[in-house]
C-alpha positions as CSV (number, residue, x, y, z in Angstrom):
1,I,9.3,-17.5,41.4
2,G,12.4,-19.2,41.8
3,S,14.5,-20.9,44.1
4,T,17.3,-19.3,46.9
5,N,20.3,-21.0,48.4
6,M,22.8,-19.8,51.5
7,G,25.9,-18.7,51.7
8,K,27.3,-16.0,54.2
9,G,24.0,-12.9,54.4
10,G,21.9,-14.6,56.6
11,S,18.5,-16.3,56.1
12,I,16.9,-14.8,53.2
13,S,13.5,-16.3,53.2
14,G,11.8,-13.8,54.8
15,N,12.6,-10.7,52.8
16,E,12.8,-12.0,49.9
17,E,10.1,-10.3,48.5
18,E,11.5,-7.4,49.7
19,I,14.4,-7.9,47.8
20,L,12.9,-8.8,44.7
21,E,10.4,-5.6,44.5
22,S,13.2,-3.3,44.7
23,F,14.6,-4.5,42.0
24,G,11.0,-4.0,39.9
25,P,11.6,-5.4,36.3
26,S,14.7,-4.6,35.8
27,L,16.2,-8.6,36.2
28,G,13.6,-9.5,33.7
29,T,12.2,-13.0,35.1
30,F,13.5,-13.7,38.2
31,H,15.9,-17.6,38.5
32,I,17.2,-17.6,41.9
33,L,18.4,-15.3,45.0
34,Y,22.2,-16.1,47.1
35,S,23.6,-14.2,49.8
36,C,27.1,-13.2,49.5
37,V,29.1,-9.8,50.1
38,Y,30.2,-7.5,48.4
39,L,32.6,-4.7,49.1
40,L,32.5,-5.9,52.8
41,G,28.3,-5.7,52.5
42,D,26.5,-8.2,53.5
43,G,23.5,-8.7,51.0
44,H,21.9,-10.9,48.6
45,L,22.7,-12.0,45.0
46,C,19.9,-12.4,42.4
47,I,20.0,-13.7,39.2
48,G,17.4,-12.4,36.6
49,S,16.9,-13.6,32.6
50,T,18.6,-10.6,31.6
51,S,20.6,-8.8,34.7
52,V,21.7,-9.8,37.6
53,G,21.2,-7.4,41.0
54,F,22.8,-7.2,44.5
55,R,21.4,-5.1,47.3
56,S,22.8,-5.0,50.4
57,T,21.1,-3.4,53.5
58,D,23.6,-2.4,55.4
59,F,23.5,0.5,58.5
60,D,20.0,0.5,56.7
61,N,21.2,2.3,53.7
62,E,20.0,0.6,50.8
63,R,22.8,-0.2,47.9
64,K,22.2,-2.2,44.7
65,I,23.8,-3.9,41.5
66,I,22.2,-4.1,38.5
67,I,24.5,-5.8,35.7
68,A,23.1,-6.7,32.7
69,F,24.0,-9.9,30.6
70,T,24.8,-8.4,28.2
71,D,27.5,-6.1,29.7
72,V,29.4,-9.2,30.9
73,S,32.7,-10.3,29.4
74,S,33.0,-13.0,31.8
75,I,32.6,-14.9,35.1
76,E,35.3,-15.9,36.8
77,D,36.2,-18.2,39.6
78,M,38.3,-16.9,42.8
79,N,39.6,-18.7,45.3
80,S,37.2,-21.4,47.2
81,S,34.2,-19.3,47.5
82,D,34.2,-15.9,45.5
83,L,33.9,-15.0,41.9
84,C,33.9,-12.0,39.4
85,I,32.1,-11.0,36.7
86,K,34.1,-8.7,34.4
87,T,32.0,-6.0,31.9
88,V,32.7,-5.1,28.1
89,L,33.8,-1.4,30.3
90,G,36.4,-3.0,32.0
91,E,35.1,-2.7,34.9
92,D,35.2,-6.1,38.1
93,F,32.4,-6.4,40.7
94,V,34.0,-9.0,42.9
95,F,31.5,-11.3,45.1
96,K,32.4,-13.1,48.2
97,G,31.6,-15.8,50.7
98,F,28.8,-18.8,48.1
99,K,28.3,-21.7,49.9
100,S,28.1,-23.6,46.8
101,R,30.1,-21.3,44.6
102,D,30.3,-23.7,41.4
103,D,26.7,-24.0,41.4
104,V,26.6,-19.6,41.4
105,L,29.0,-20.2,38.6
106,K,27.4,-22.5,36.2
107,R,24.3,-20.6,36.8
108,L,25.6,-17.2,36.0
109,N,27.4,-18.7,32.8
110,D,24.1,-20.6,31.7
111,V,22.1,-17.6,32.1
112,K,24.5,-15.3,30.5
113,E,24.3,-17.2,27.6
114,K,21.1,-17.5,27.2
115,A,20.5,-13.5,27.1
116,R,23.0,-13.7,24.5
117,L,21.6,-15.9,22.3
118,E,18.2,-14.4,22.6
119,L,19.1,-10.6,22.6
120,A,21.2,-11.8,19.8
121,D,17.7,-13.2,17.6
122,M,15.9,-10.0,18.4
123,G,18.2,-7.4,15.9
124,E,17.6,-3.5,15.9
125,I,14.8,-3.4,18.3
126,S,15.1,0.2,18.9
127,S,13.6,2.9,17.2
128,K,15.0,6.4,17.1
129,Q,11.4,7.4,18.0
130,E,11.9,4.3,21.2
131,L,15.4,6.0,21.8
132,K,13.6,9.4,22.1
133,M,11.0,8.4,24.2
134,Q,13.5,6.3,26.3
135,R,15.4,9.6,27.4
136,R,12.6,12.1,28.1
137,R,11.8,9.3,30.2
138,S,15.5,9.6,31.7
139,S,15.5,13.1,32.3
140,F,15.6,15.6,35.2
141,P,15.0,19.0,33.8
142,N,14.4,21.2,36.7
143,I,18.5,20.6,37.4
144,P,20.1,23.2,36.2
145,V,22.6,21.6,33.6
146,H,25.7,23.2,32.1
147,A,26.6,21.1,28.5
148,L,28.2,21.9,25.2
149,P,26.0,22.0,22.3
150,T,24.6,18.8,21.5
151,G,23.5,19.9,18.3
152,D,22.3,16.6,15.7
153,I,24.7,13.6,16.2
154,P,25.8,12.2,13.2
155,S,23.9,8.5,11.6
156,D,26.8,6.5,12.0
157,D,27.1,7.8,16.0
158,I,23.6,7.2,16.1
159,E,23.9,3.5,14.3
160,D,26.4,3.1,17.6
161,G,24.9,4.6,20.1
162,L,21.7,2.8,19.9
163,I,23.0,-0.5,20.3
164,A,25.1,0.2,23.6
165,L,21.9,1.9,25.0
166,R,19.9,-0.9,23.9
167,N,22.1,-2.7,25.3
168,M,21.8,-1.0,28.7
169,T,18.3,-0.5,28.8
170,A,17.2,-4.5,26.9
171,A,15.7,-5.2,30.8
172,I,13.8,-2.0,31.0
173,E,12.3,-2.0,27.5
174,Q,10.9,-5.4,27.7
175,Q,9.1,-4.4,30.8
176,K,7.9,-1.2,29.2
177,E,4.3,-2.2,29.4
178,T,4.3,-2.8,33.2
179,Y,6.7,0.6,33.7
180,E,3.8,2.7,32.2
181,A,1.0,0.8,34.0
182,E,2.6,1.8,37.4
183,L,3.1,5.4,36.0
184,E,-1.1,6.0,35.9
185,G,-2.0,7.8,38.9
186,M,2.1,9.1,39.5
187,D,1.9,13.6,39.2
188,E,5.1,14.9,37.6
189,K,7.3,15.2,39.8
190,E,6.1,11.7,41.1
191,Q,7.2,10.3,37.5
192,I,10.0,12.2,36.8
193,E,11.4,10.5,40.0
194,D,10.2,7.5,39.2
195,A,12.0,7.6,36.4
196,L,15.2,8.5,38.2
197,K,15.0,5.4,40.3
198,R,14.6,2.7,37.9
199,S,17.1,4.1,35.0
200,R,20.1,1.8,35.2
201,T,22.4,3.5,33.0
202,K,25.7,2.1,33.5
203,S,27.6,5.8,34.2
204,M,30.9,4.8,32.3
205,A,29.2,3.7,29.1
206,F,27.8,7.2,29.2
207,F,30.5,8.5,29.6
208,S,32.0,6.2,26.7
209,M,28.6,7.3,24.4
210,T,29.3,11.0,25.2
211,C,33.0,11.0,23.9
212,K,31.8,9.2,21.2
213,S,29.2,11.6,19.7
214,R,32.0,14.9,20.3
215,T,34.8,15.1,18.7
216,P,38.5,15.5,21.1
217,K,38.9,18.8,20.2
218,D,35.6,20.3,21.0
219,I,35.7,18.4,24.7
220,E,39.2,19.8,24.6
221,T,38.1,23.4,23.8
222,A,34.5,23.5,26.2
223,W,36.6,22.5,29.4
224,A,39.0,24.9,28.7
225,R,35.9,27.0,28.4
226,L,33.9,26.2,31.3
227,K,37.3,26.9,33.5
228,C,37.6,30.3,32.5
229,E,33.7,31.6,32.8
230,N,31.8,34.0,35.1
231,N,29.4,32.2,36.1
232,K,26.3,34.5,37.3
233,T,25.1,31.1,39.5
234,Y,28.6,31.0,40.9
235,P,29.7,34.3,41.8
236,H,31.3,33.3,45.1
237,P,35.0,31.2,45.0
238,I,35.4,30.0,47.8
239,I,38.0,27.3,47.7
240,D,41.4,27.7,45.0
241,N,44.0,24.9,44.1
242,V,43.7,22.3,45.7
243,K,45.4,19.4,44.6
244,L,44.7,15.6,44.9
245,P,46.7,12.7,43.6
246,Y,44.5,11.0,41.5
247,N,43.7,10.7,38.0
248,I,40.1,11.8,36.8
249,D,38.9,8.3,36.4
250,D,40.4,7.2,39.4
251,F,38.6,9.3,41.4
252,Y,34.9,9.1,39.4
253,R,35.6,6.0,40.5
254,N,36.5,6.0,44.3
255,F,34.6,8.6,45.3
256,W,31.7,9.6,42.8
257,S,30.4,6.8,40.8
258,N,27.3,4.6,41.8
259,T,30.2,1.5,43.5
260,A,32.2,4.1,44.8
261,L,34.6,2.3,47.0
262,Y,34.0,5.8,49.9
263,P,30.0,7.3,48.3
264,R,29.3,10.7,49.0
265,E,26.9,8.9,51.4
266,A,29.2,7.8,53.9
267,F,30.9,11.3,54.3
268,M,27.5,12.9,54.6
269,S,26.5,9.8,57.3
270,E,30.4,10.1,59.5
271,T,31.3,13.4,59.1
272,Q,27.8,16.0,58.8
273,G,26.1,13.7,60.8
274,D,23.2,13.7,58.3
275,E,20.2,10.7,58.8
276,E,18.1,8.9,56.5
277,I,19.9,9.4,53.5
278,K,18.1,8.5,50.3
279,T,20.0,9.1,46.9
280,T,18.9,8.3,43.0
281,I,21.9,6.4,40.9
282,W,23.4,8.5,38.3
283,S,21.3,9.0,35.3
284,D,21.3,10.8,32.0
285,T,19.7,14.3,32.6
286,G,18.2,13.7,28.3
287,D,21.5,16.5,27.3
288,C,23.1,12.9,26.4
289,F,26.5,15.0,28.2
290,T,25.1,15.6,31.6
291,L,24.5,12.6,34.7
292,G,22.2,13.7,37.2
293,R,21.2,12.6,40.8
294,V,19.2,13.7,43.6
295,Y,20.3,13.3,47.7
296,N,17.0,13.7,50.4
297,Y,18.3,13.2,53.8
298,L,17.7,14.9,57.2
299,H,20.6,17.6,58.2
300,P,21.8,18.9,61.4
301,N,20.3,21.9,61.7
302,N,22.2,25.2,63.8
303,A,20.0,27.6,64.0
304,P,18.1,28.6,67.0
305,V,14.9,27.5,65.9
306,G,13.3,24.8,63.7
307,P,13.7,21.2,63.8
308,P,17.4,19.6,65.6
309,K,17.8,18.0,62.1
310,A,16.0,19.4,58.6
311,P,14.9,17.7,56.0
312,S,17.1,18.3,53.2
313,K,17.4,17.9,49.1
314,T,20.7,18.0,46.5
315,E,19.6,17.7,43.2
316,Q,22.8,17.6,41.7
317,T,24.7,17.0,38.3
318,L,28.3,15.6,36.6
319,Q,29.8,16.0,33.3
320,K,32.8,14.5,32.1
321,Y,34.7,16.3,29.6
322,G,36.9,13.3,28.4
323,N,40.6,13.0,30.0
324,H,40.0,17.3,30.7
325,G,38.3,17.3,33.7
326,I,34.9,17.1,35.6
327,Q,32.0,19.7,36.5
328,I,29.8,18.6,39.5
329,C,27.1,21.3,40.4
330,S,24.8,20.6,43.2
331,S,21.7,22.6,44.1
332,T,20.3,22.2,47.9
333,T,17.0,23.4,49.6
334,V,15.9,22.7,53.2
335,S,12.1,22.5,54.5
336,D,10.7,23.3,57.6
337,V,13.0,26.3,58.6
338,P,12.2,30.1,59.0
339,M,13.1,31.4,55.7
340,A,14.7,28.4,53.9
341,G,12.0,28.6,51.0
342,T,13.6,31.8,50.1
343,F,16.3,30.4,48.7
344,V,18.5,28.1,47.0
345,V,22.7,27.0,47.1
346,E,24.2,26.2,45.0
347,D,27.7,25.6,44.3
348,R,30.2,23.9,41.9
349,V,33.3,21.5,41.9
350,L,36.0,21.6,38.8
351,L,38.5,19.3,38.6
352,D,40.7,19.8,36.2
353,Q,43.4,17.5,35.1
354,T,46.9,18.2,35.2
355,S,50.2,16.3,35.0
356,E,50.6,16.6,38.8
357,G,46.9,14.8,39.5
358,L,43.6,16.6,39.8
359,I,43.5,20.7,41.1
360,M,40.1,21.3,42.7
361,K,38.0,24.7,42.7
362,V,34.6,25.2,43.7
363,D,32.8,27.9,43.7
364,M,29.3,28.8,45.2
365,G,26.0,31.6,45.0
366,V,22.9,31.7,46.6
367,C,19.6,31.9,44.8
368,F,16.4,33.6,46.0
369,L,12.8,32.8,45.1
370,K,11.5,35.1,47.7
371,M,12.0,39.5,48.8
372,C,14.1,38.3,52.1
373,M,15.0,41.1,54.4
374,F,17.9,38.8,55.5
375,K,20.4,38.4,52.2
376,T,23.1,38.9,53.9
377,I,22.6,37.0,56.5
378,I,22.0,33.9,55.0
379,S,24.1,34.6,51.9
380,T,27.5,35.0,54.7
381,C,26.3,31.6,56.6
382,A,25.7,29.8,53.4
383,K,28.9,30.5,52.0
384,S,30.4,29.8,55.1
385,G,28.8,26.3,55.5
386,T,29.6,25.5,52.0
387,Y,33.6,26.3,52.4
388,Q,33.3,24.3,55.8
389,S,31.4,21.4,53.9
390,W,33.8,21.2,50.7
391,M,36.9,21.7,53.3
392,D,35.2,18.7,55.2
393,Y,35.1,17.0,52.2
394,I,38.8,17.4,51.3
395,D,40.1,16.0,54.8
396,Y,37.8,12.9,54.1
397,I,39.5,12.1,51.0
398,K,43.1,12.4,52.5
399,S,42.2,10.3,55.4
400,R,41.1,7.6,53.4
401,P,43.3,4.1,54.0
402,D,44.8,4.5,50.6
403,Y,45.1,8.1,49.9
404,P,48.8,8.0,47.2
405,G,49.3,11.7,48.9
406,E,51.0,9.8,51.8
407,A,53.5,13.0,52.3
408,E,50.6,15.1,52.7
409,K,47.8,12.8,54.5
410,A,51.3,12.4,57.3
411,S,51.5,16.7,57.6
């Protein structure tokens, strides 16, 4: 294993193996580790042969970023101890507090150039069959999907897609044999969860590829149809016409992306009192249009029986319809509470882009899996709880220090 270095993050000798293990094969061959700060969180920048990663565990909540060198457009110095990694998608990742920033900058640029040359020598290594295997490996079929008809992608788009996908998954492909060996002995559910954890597809790149494979008119028509349809899964409208002064991209980056400034986990912990939150990153569910992720957590139990914190699971999908809108669907189940295993709470958020910002609408429903004598009571409580949860989330958004609607915030 390569050497380590120190920044502001404290001694790293004791947990170096844990840090490297958390990244798995996604970084390629490990080179060096540095302590630094990202978004006020102390952590470690880990440089590998194919990617650079950052990991922090502040407040016992692990957060990771992985950036493939093939996605990096430039690496620049900032101040005397900071640097910024810029990607071809226009993303800026600013890491601060390096003790020897110039050494880190030189190492990053050297490895980036070497990775670029090696990739150029590899050529077009991904076949169409390998592409299908990658998509299957990152799919999560149990999540309800409400996607555009996919059809066949034109051959020109396939070639562009192969290039983009190869760049995003080069590290995983290089460790394919190791990955397959680790899957041995896992059941189907474990393999699905493992695939979600390992997928490093960047969501903004995913959205860019999605737009390439469909015409703007198709996307606009699909969004208009989605807004007007009566969906049996979400028969109860609970929130409507809430105005949020954001555009789609800013709202996604601030609140819903893998590296969100105000991640959903923060709201769950600070406002809802959830604990032991474990979240997978957004990953392609297999239809080349829908992203999916999973939350496992302990949620306060207000029922007169059962534990004070009930194990809960939320399976979430997100679809971005160009610049027209976003659909976010959630399916939530609860364990260890009487009758909780008889139903699933489904909710859907539609964020419609207008000239004045986003218009938010929330619908929900309860899907009963077994016969139950208390359907009316359960439905009423679920409807009330879902309404309160999303109203709390709207208040959370408006209470952020950089919320653009200051007049509304003050009122």
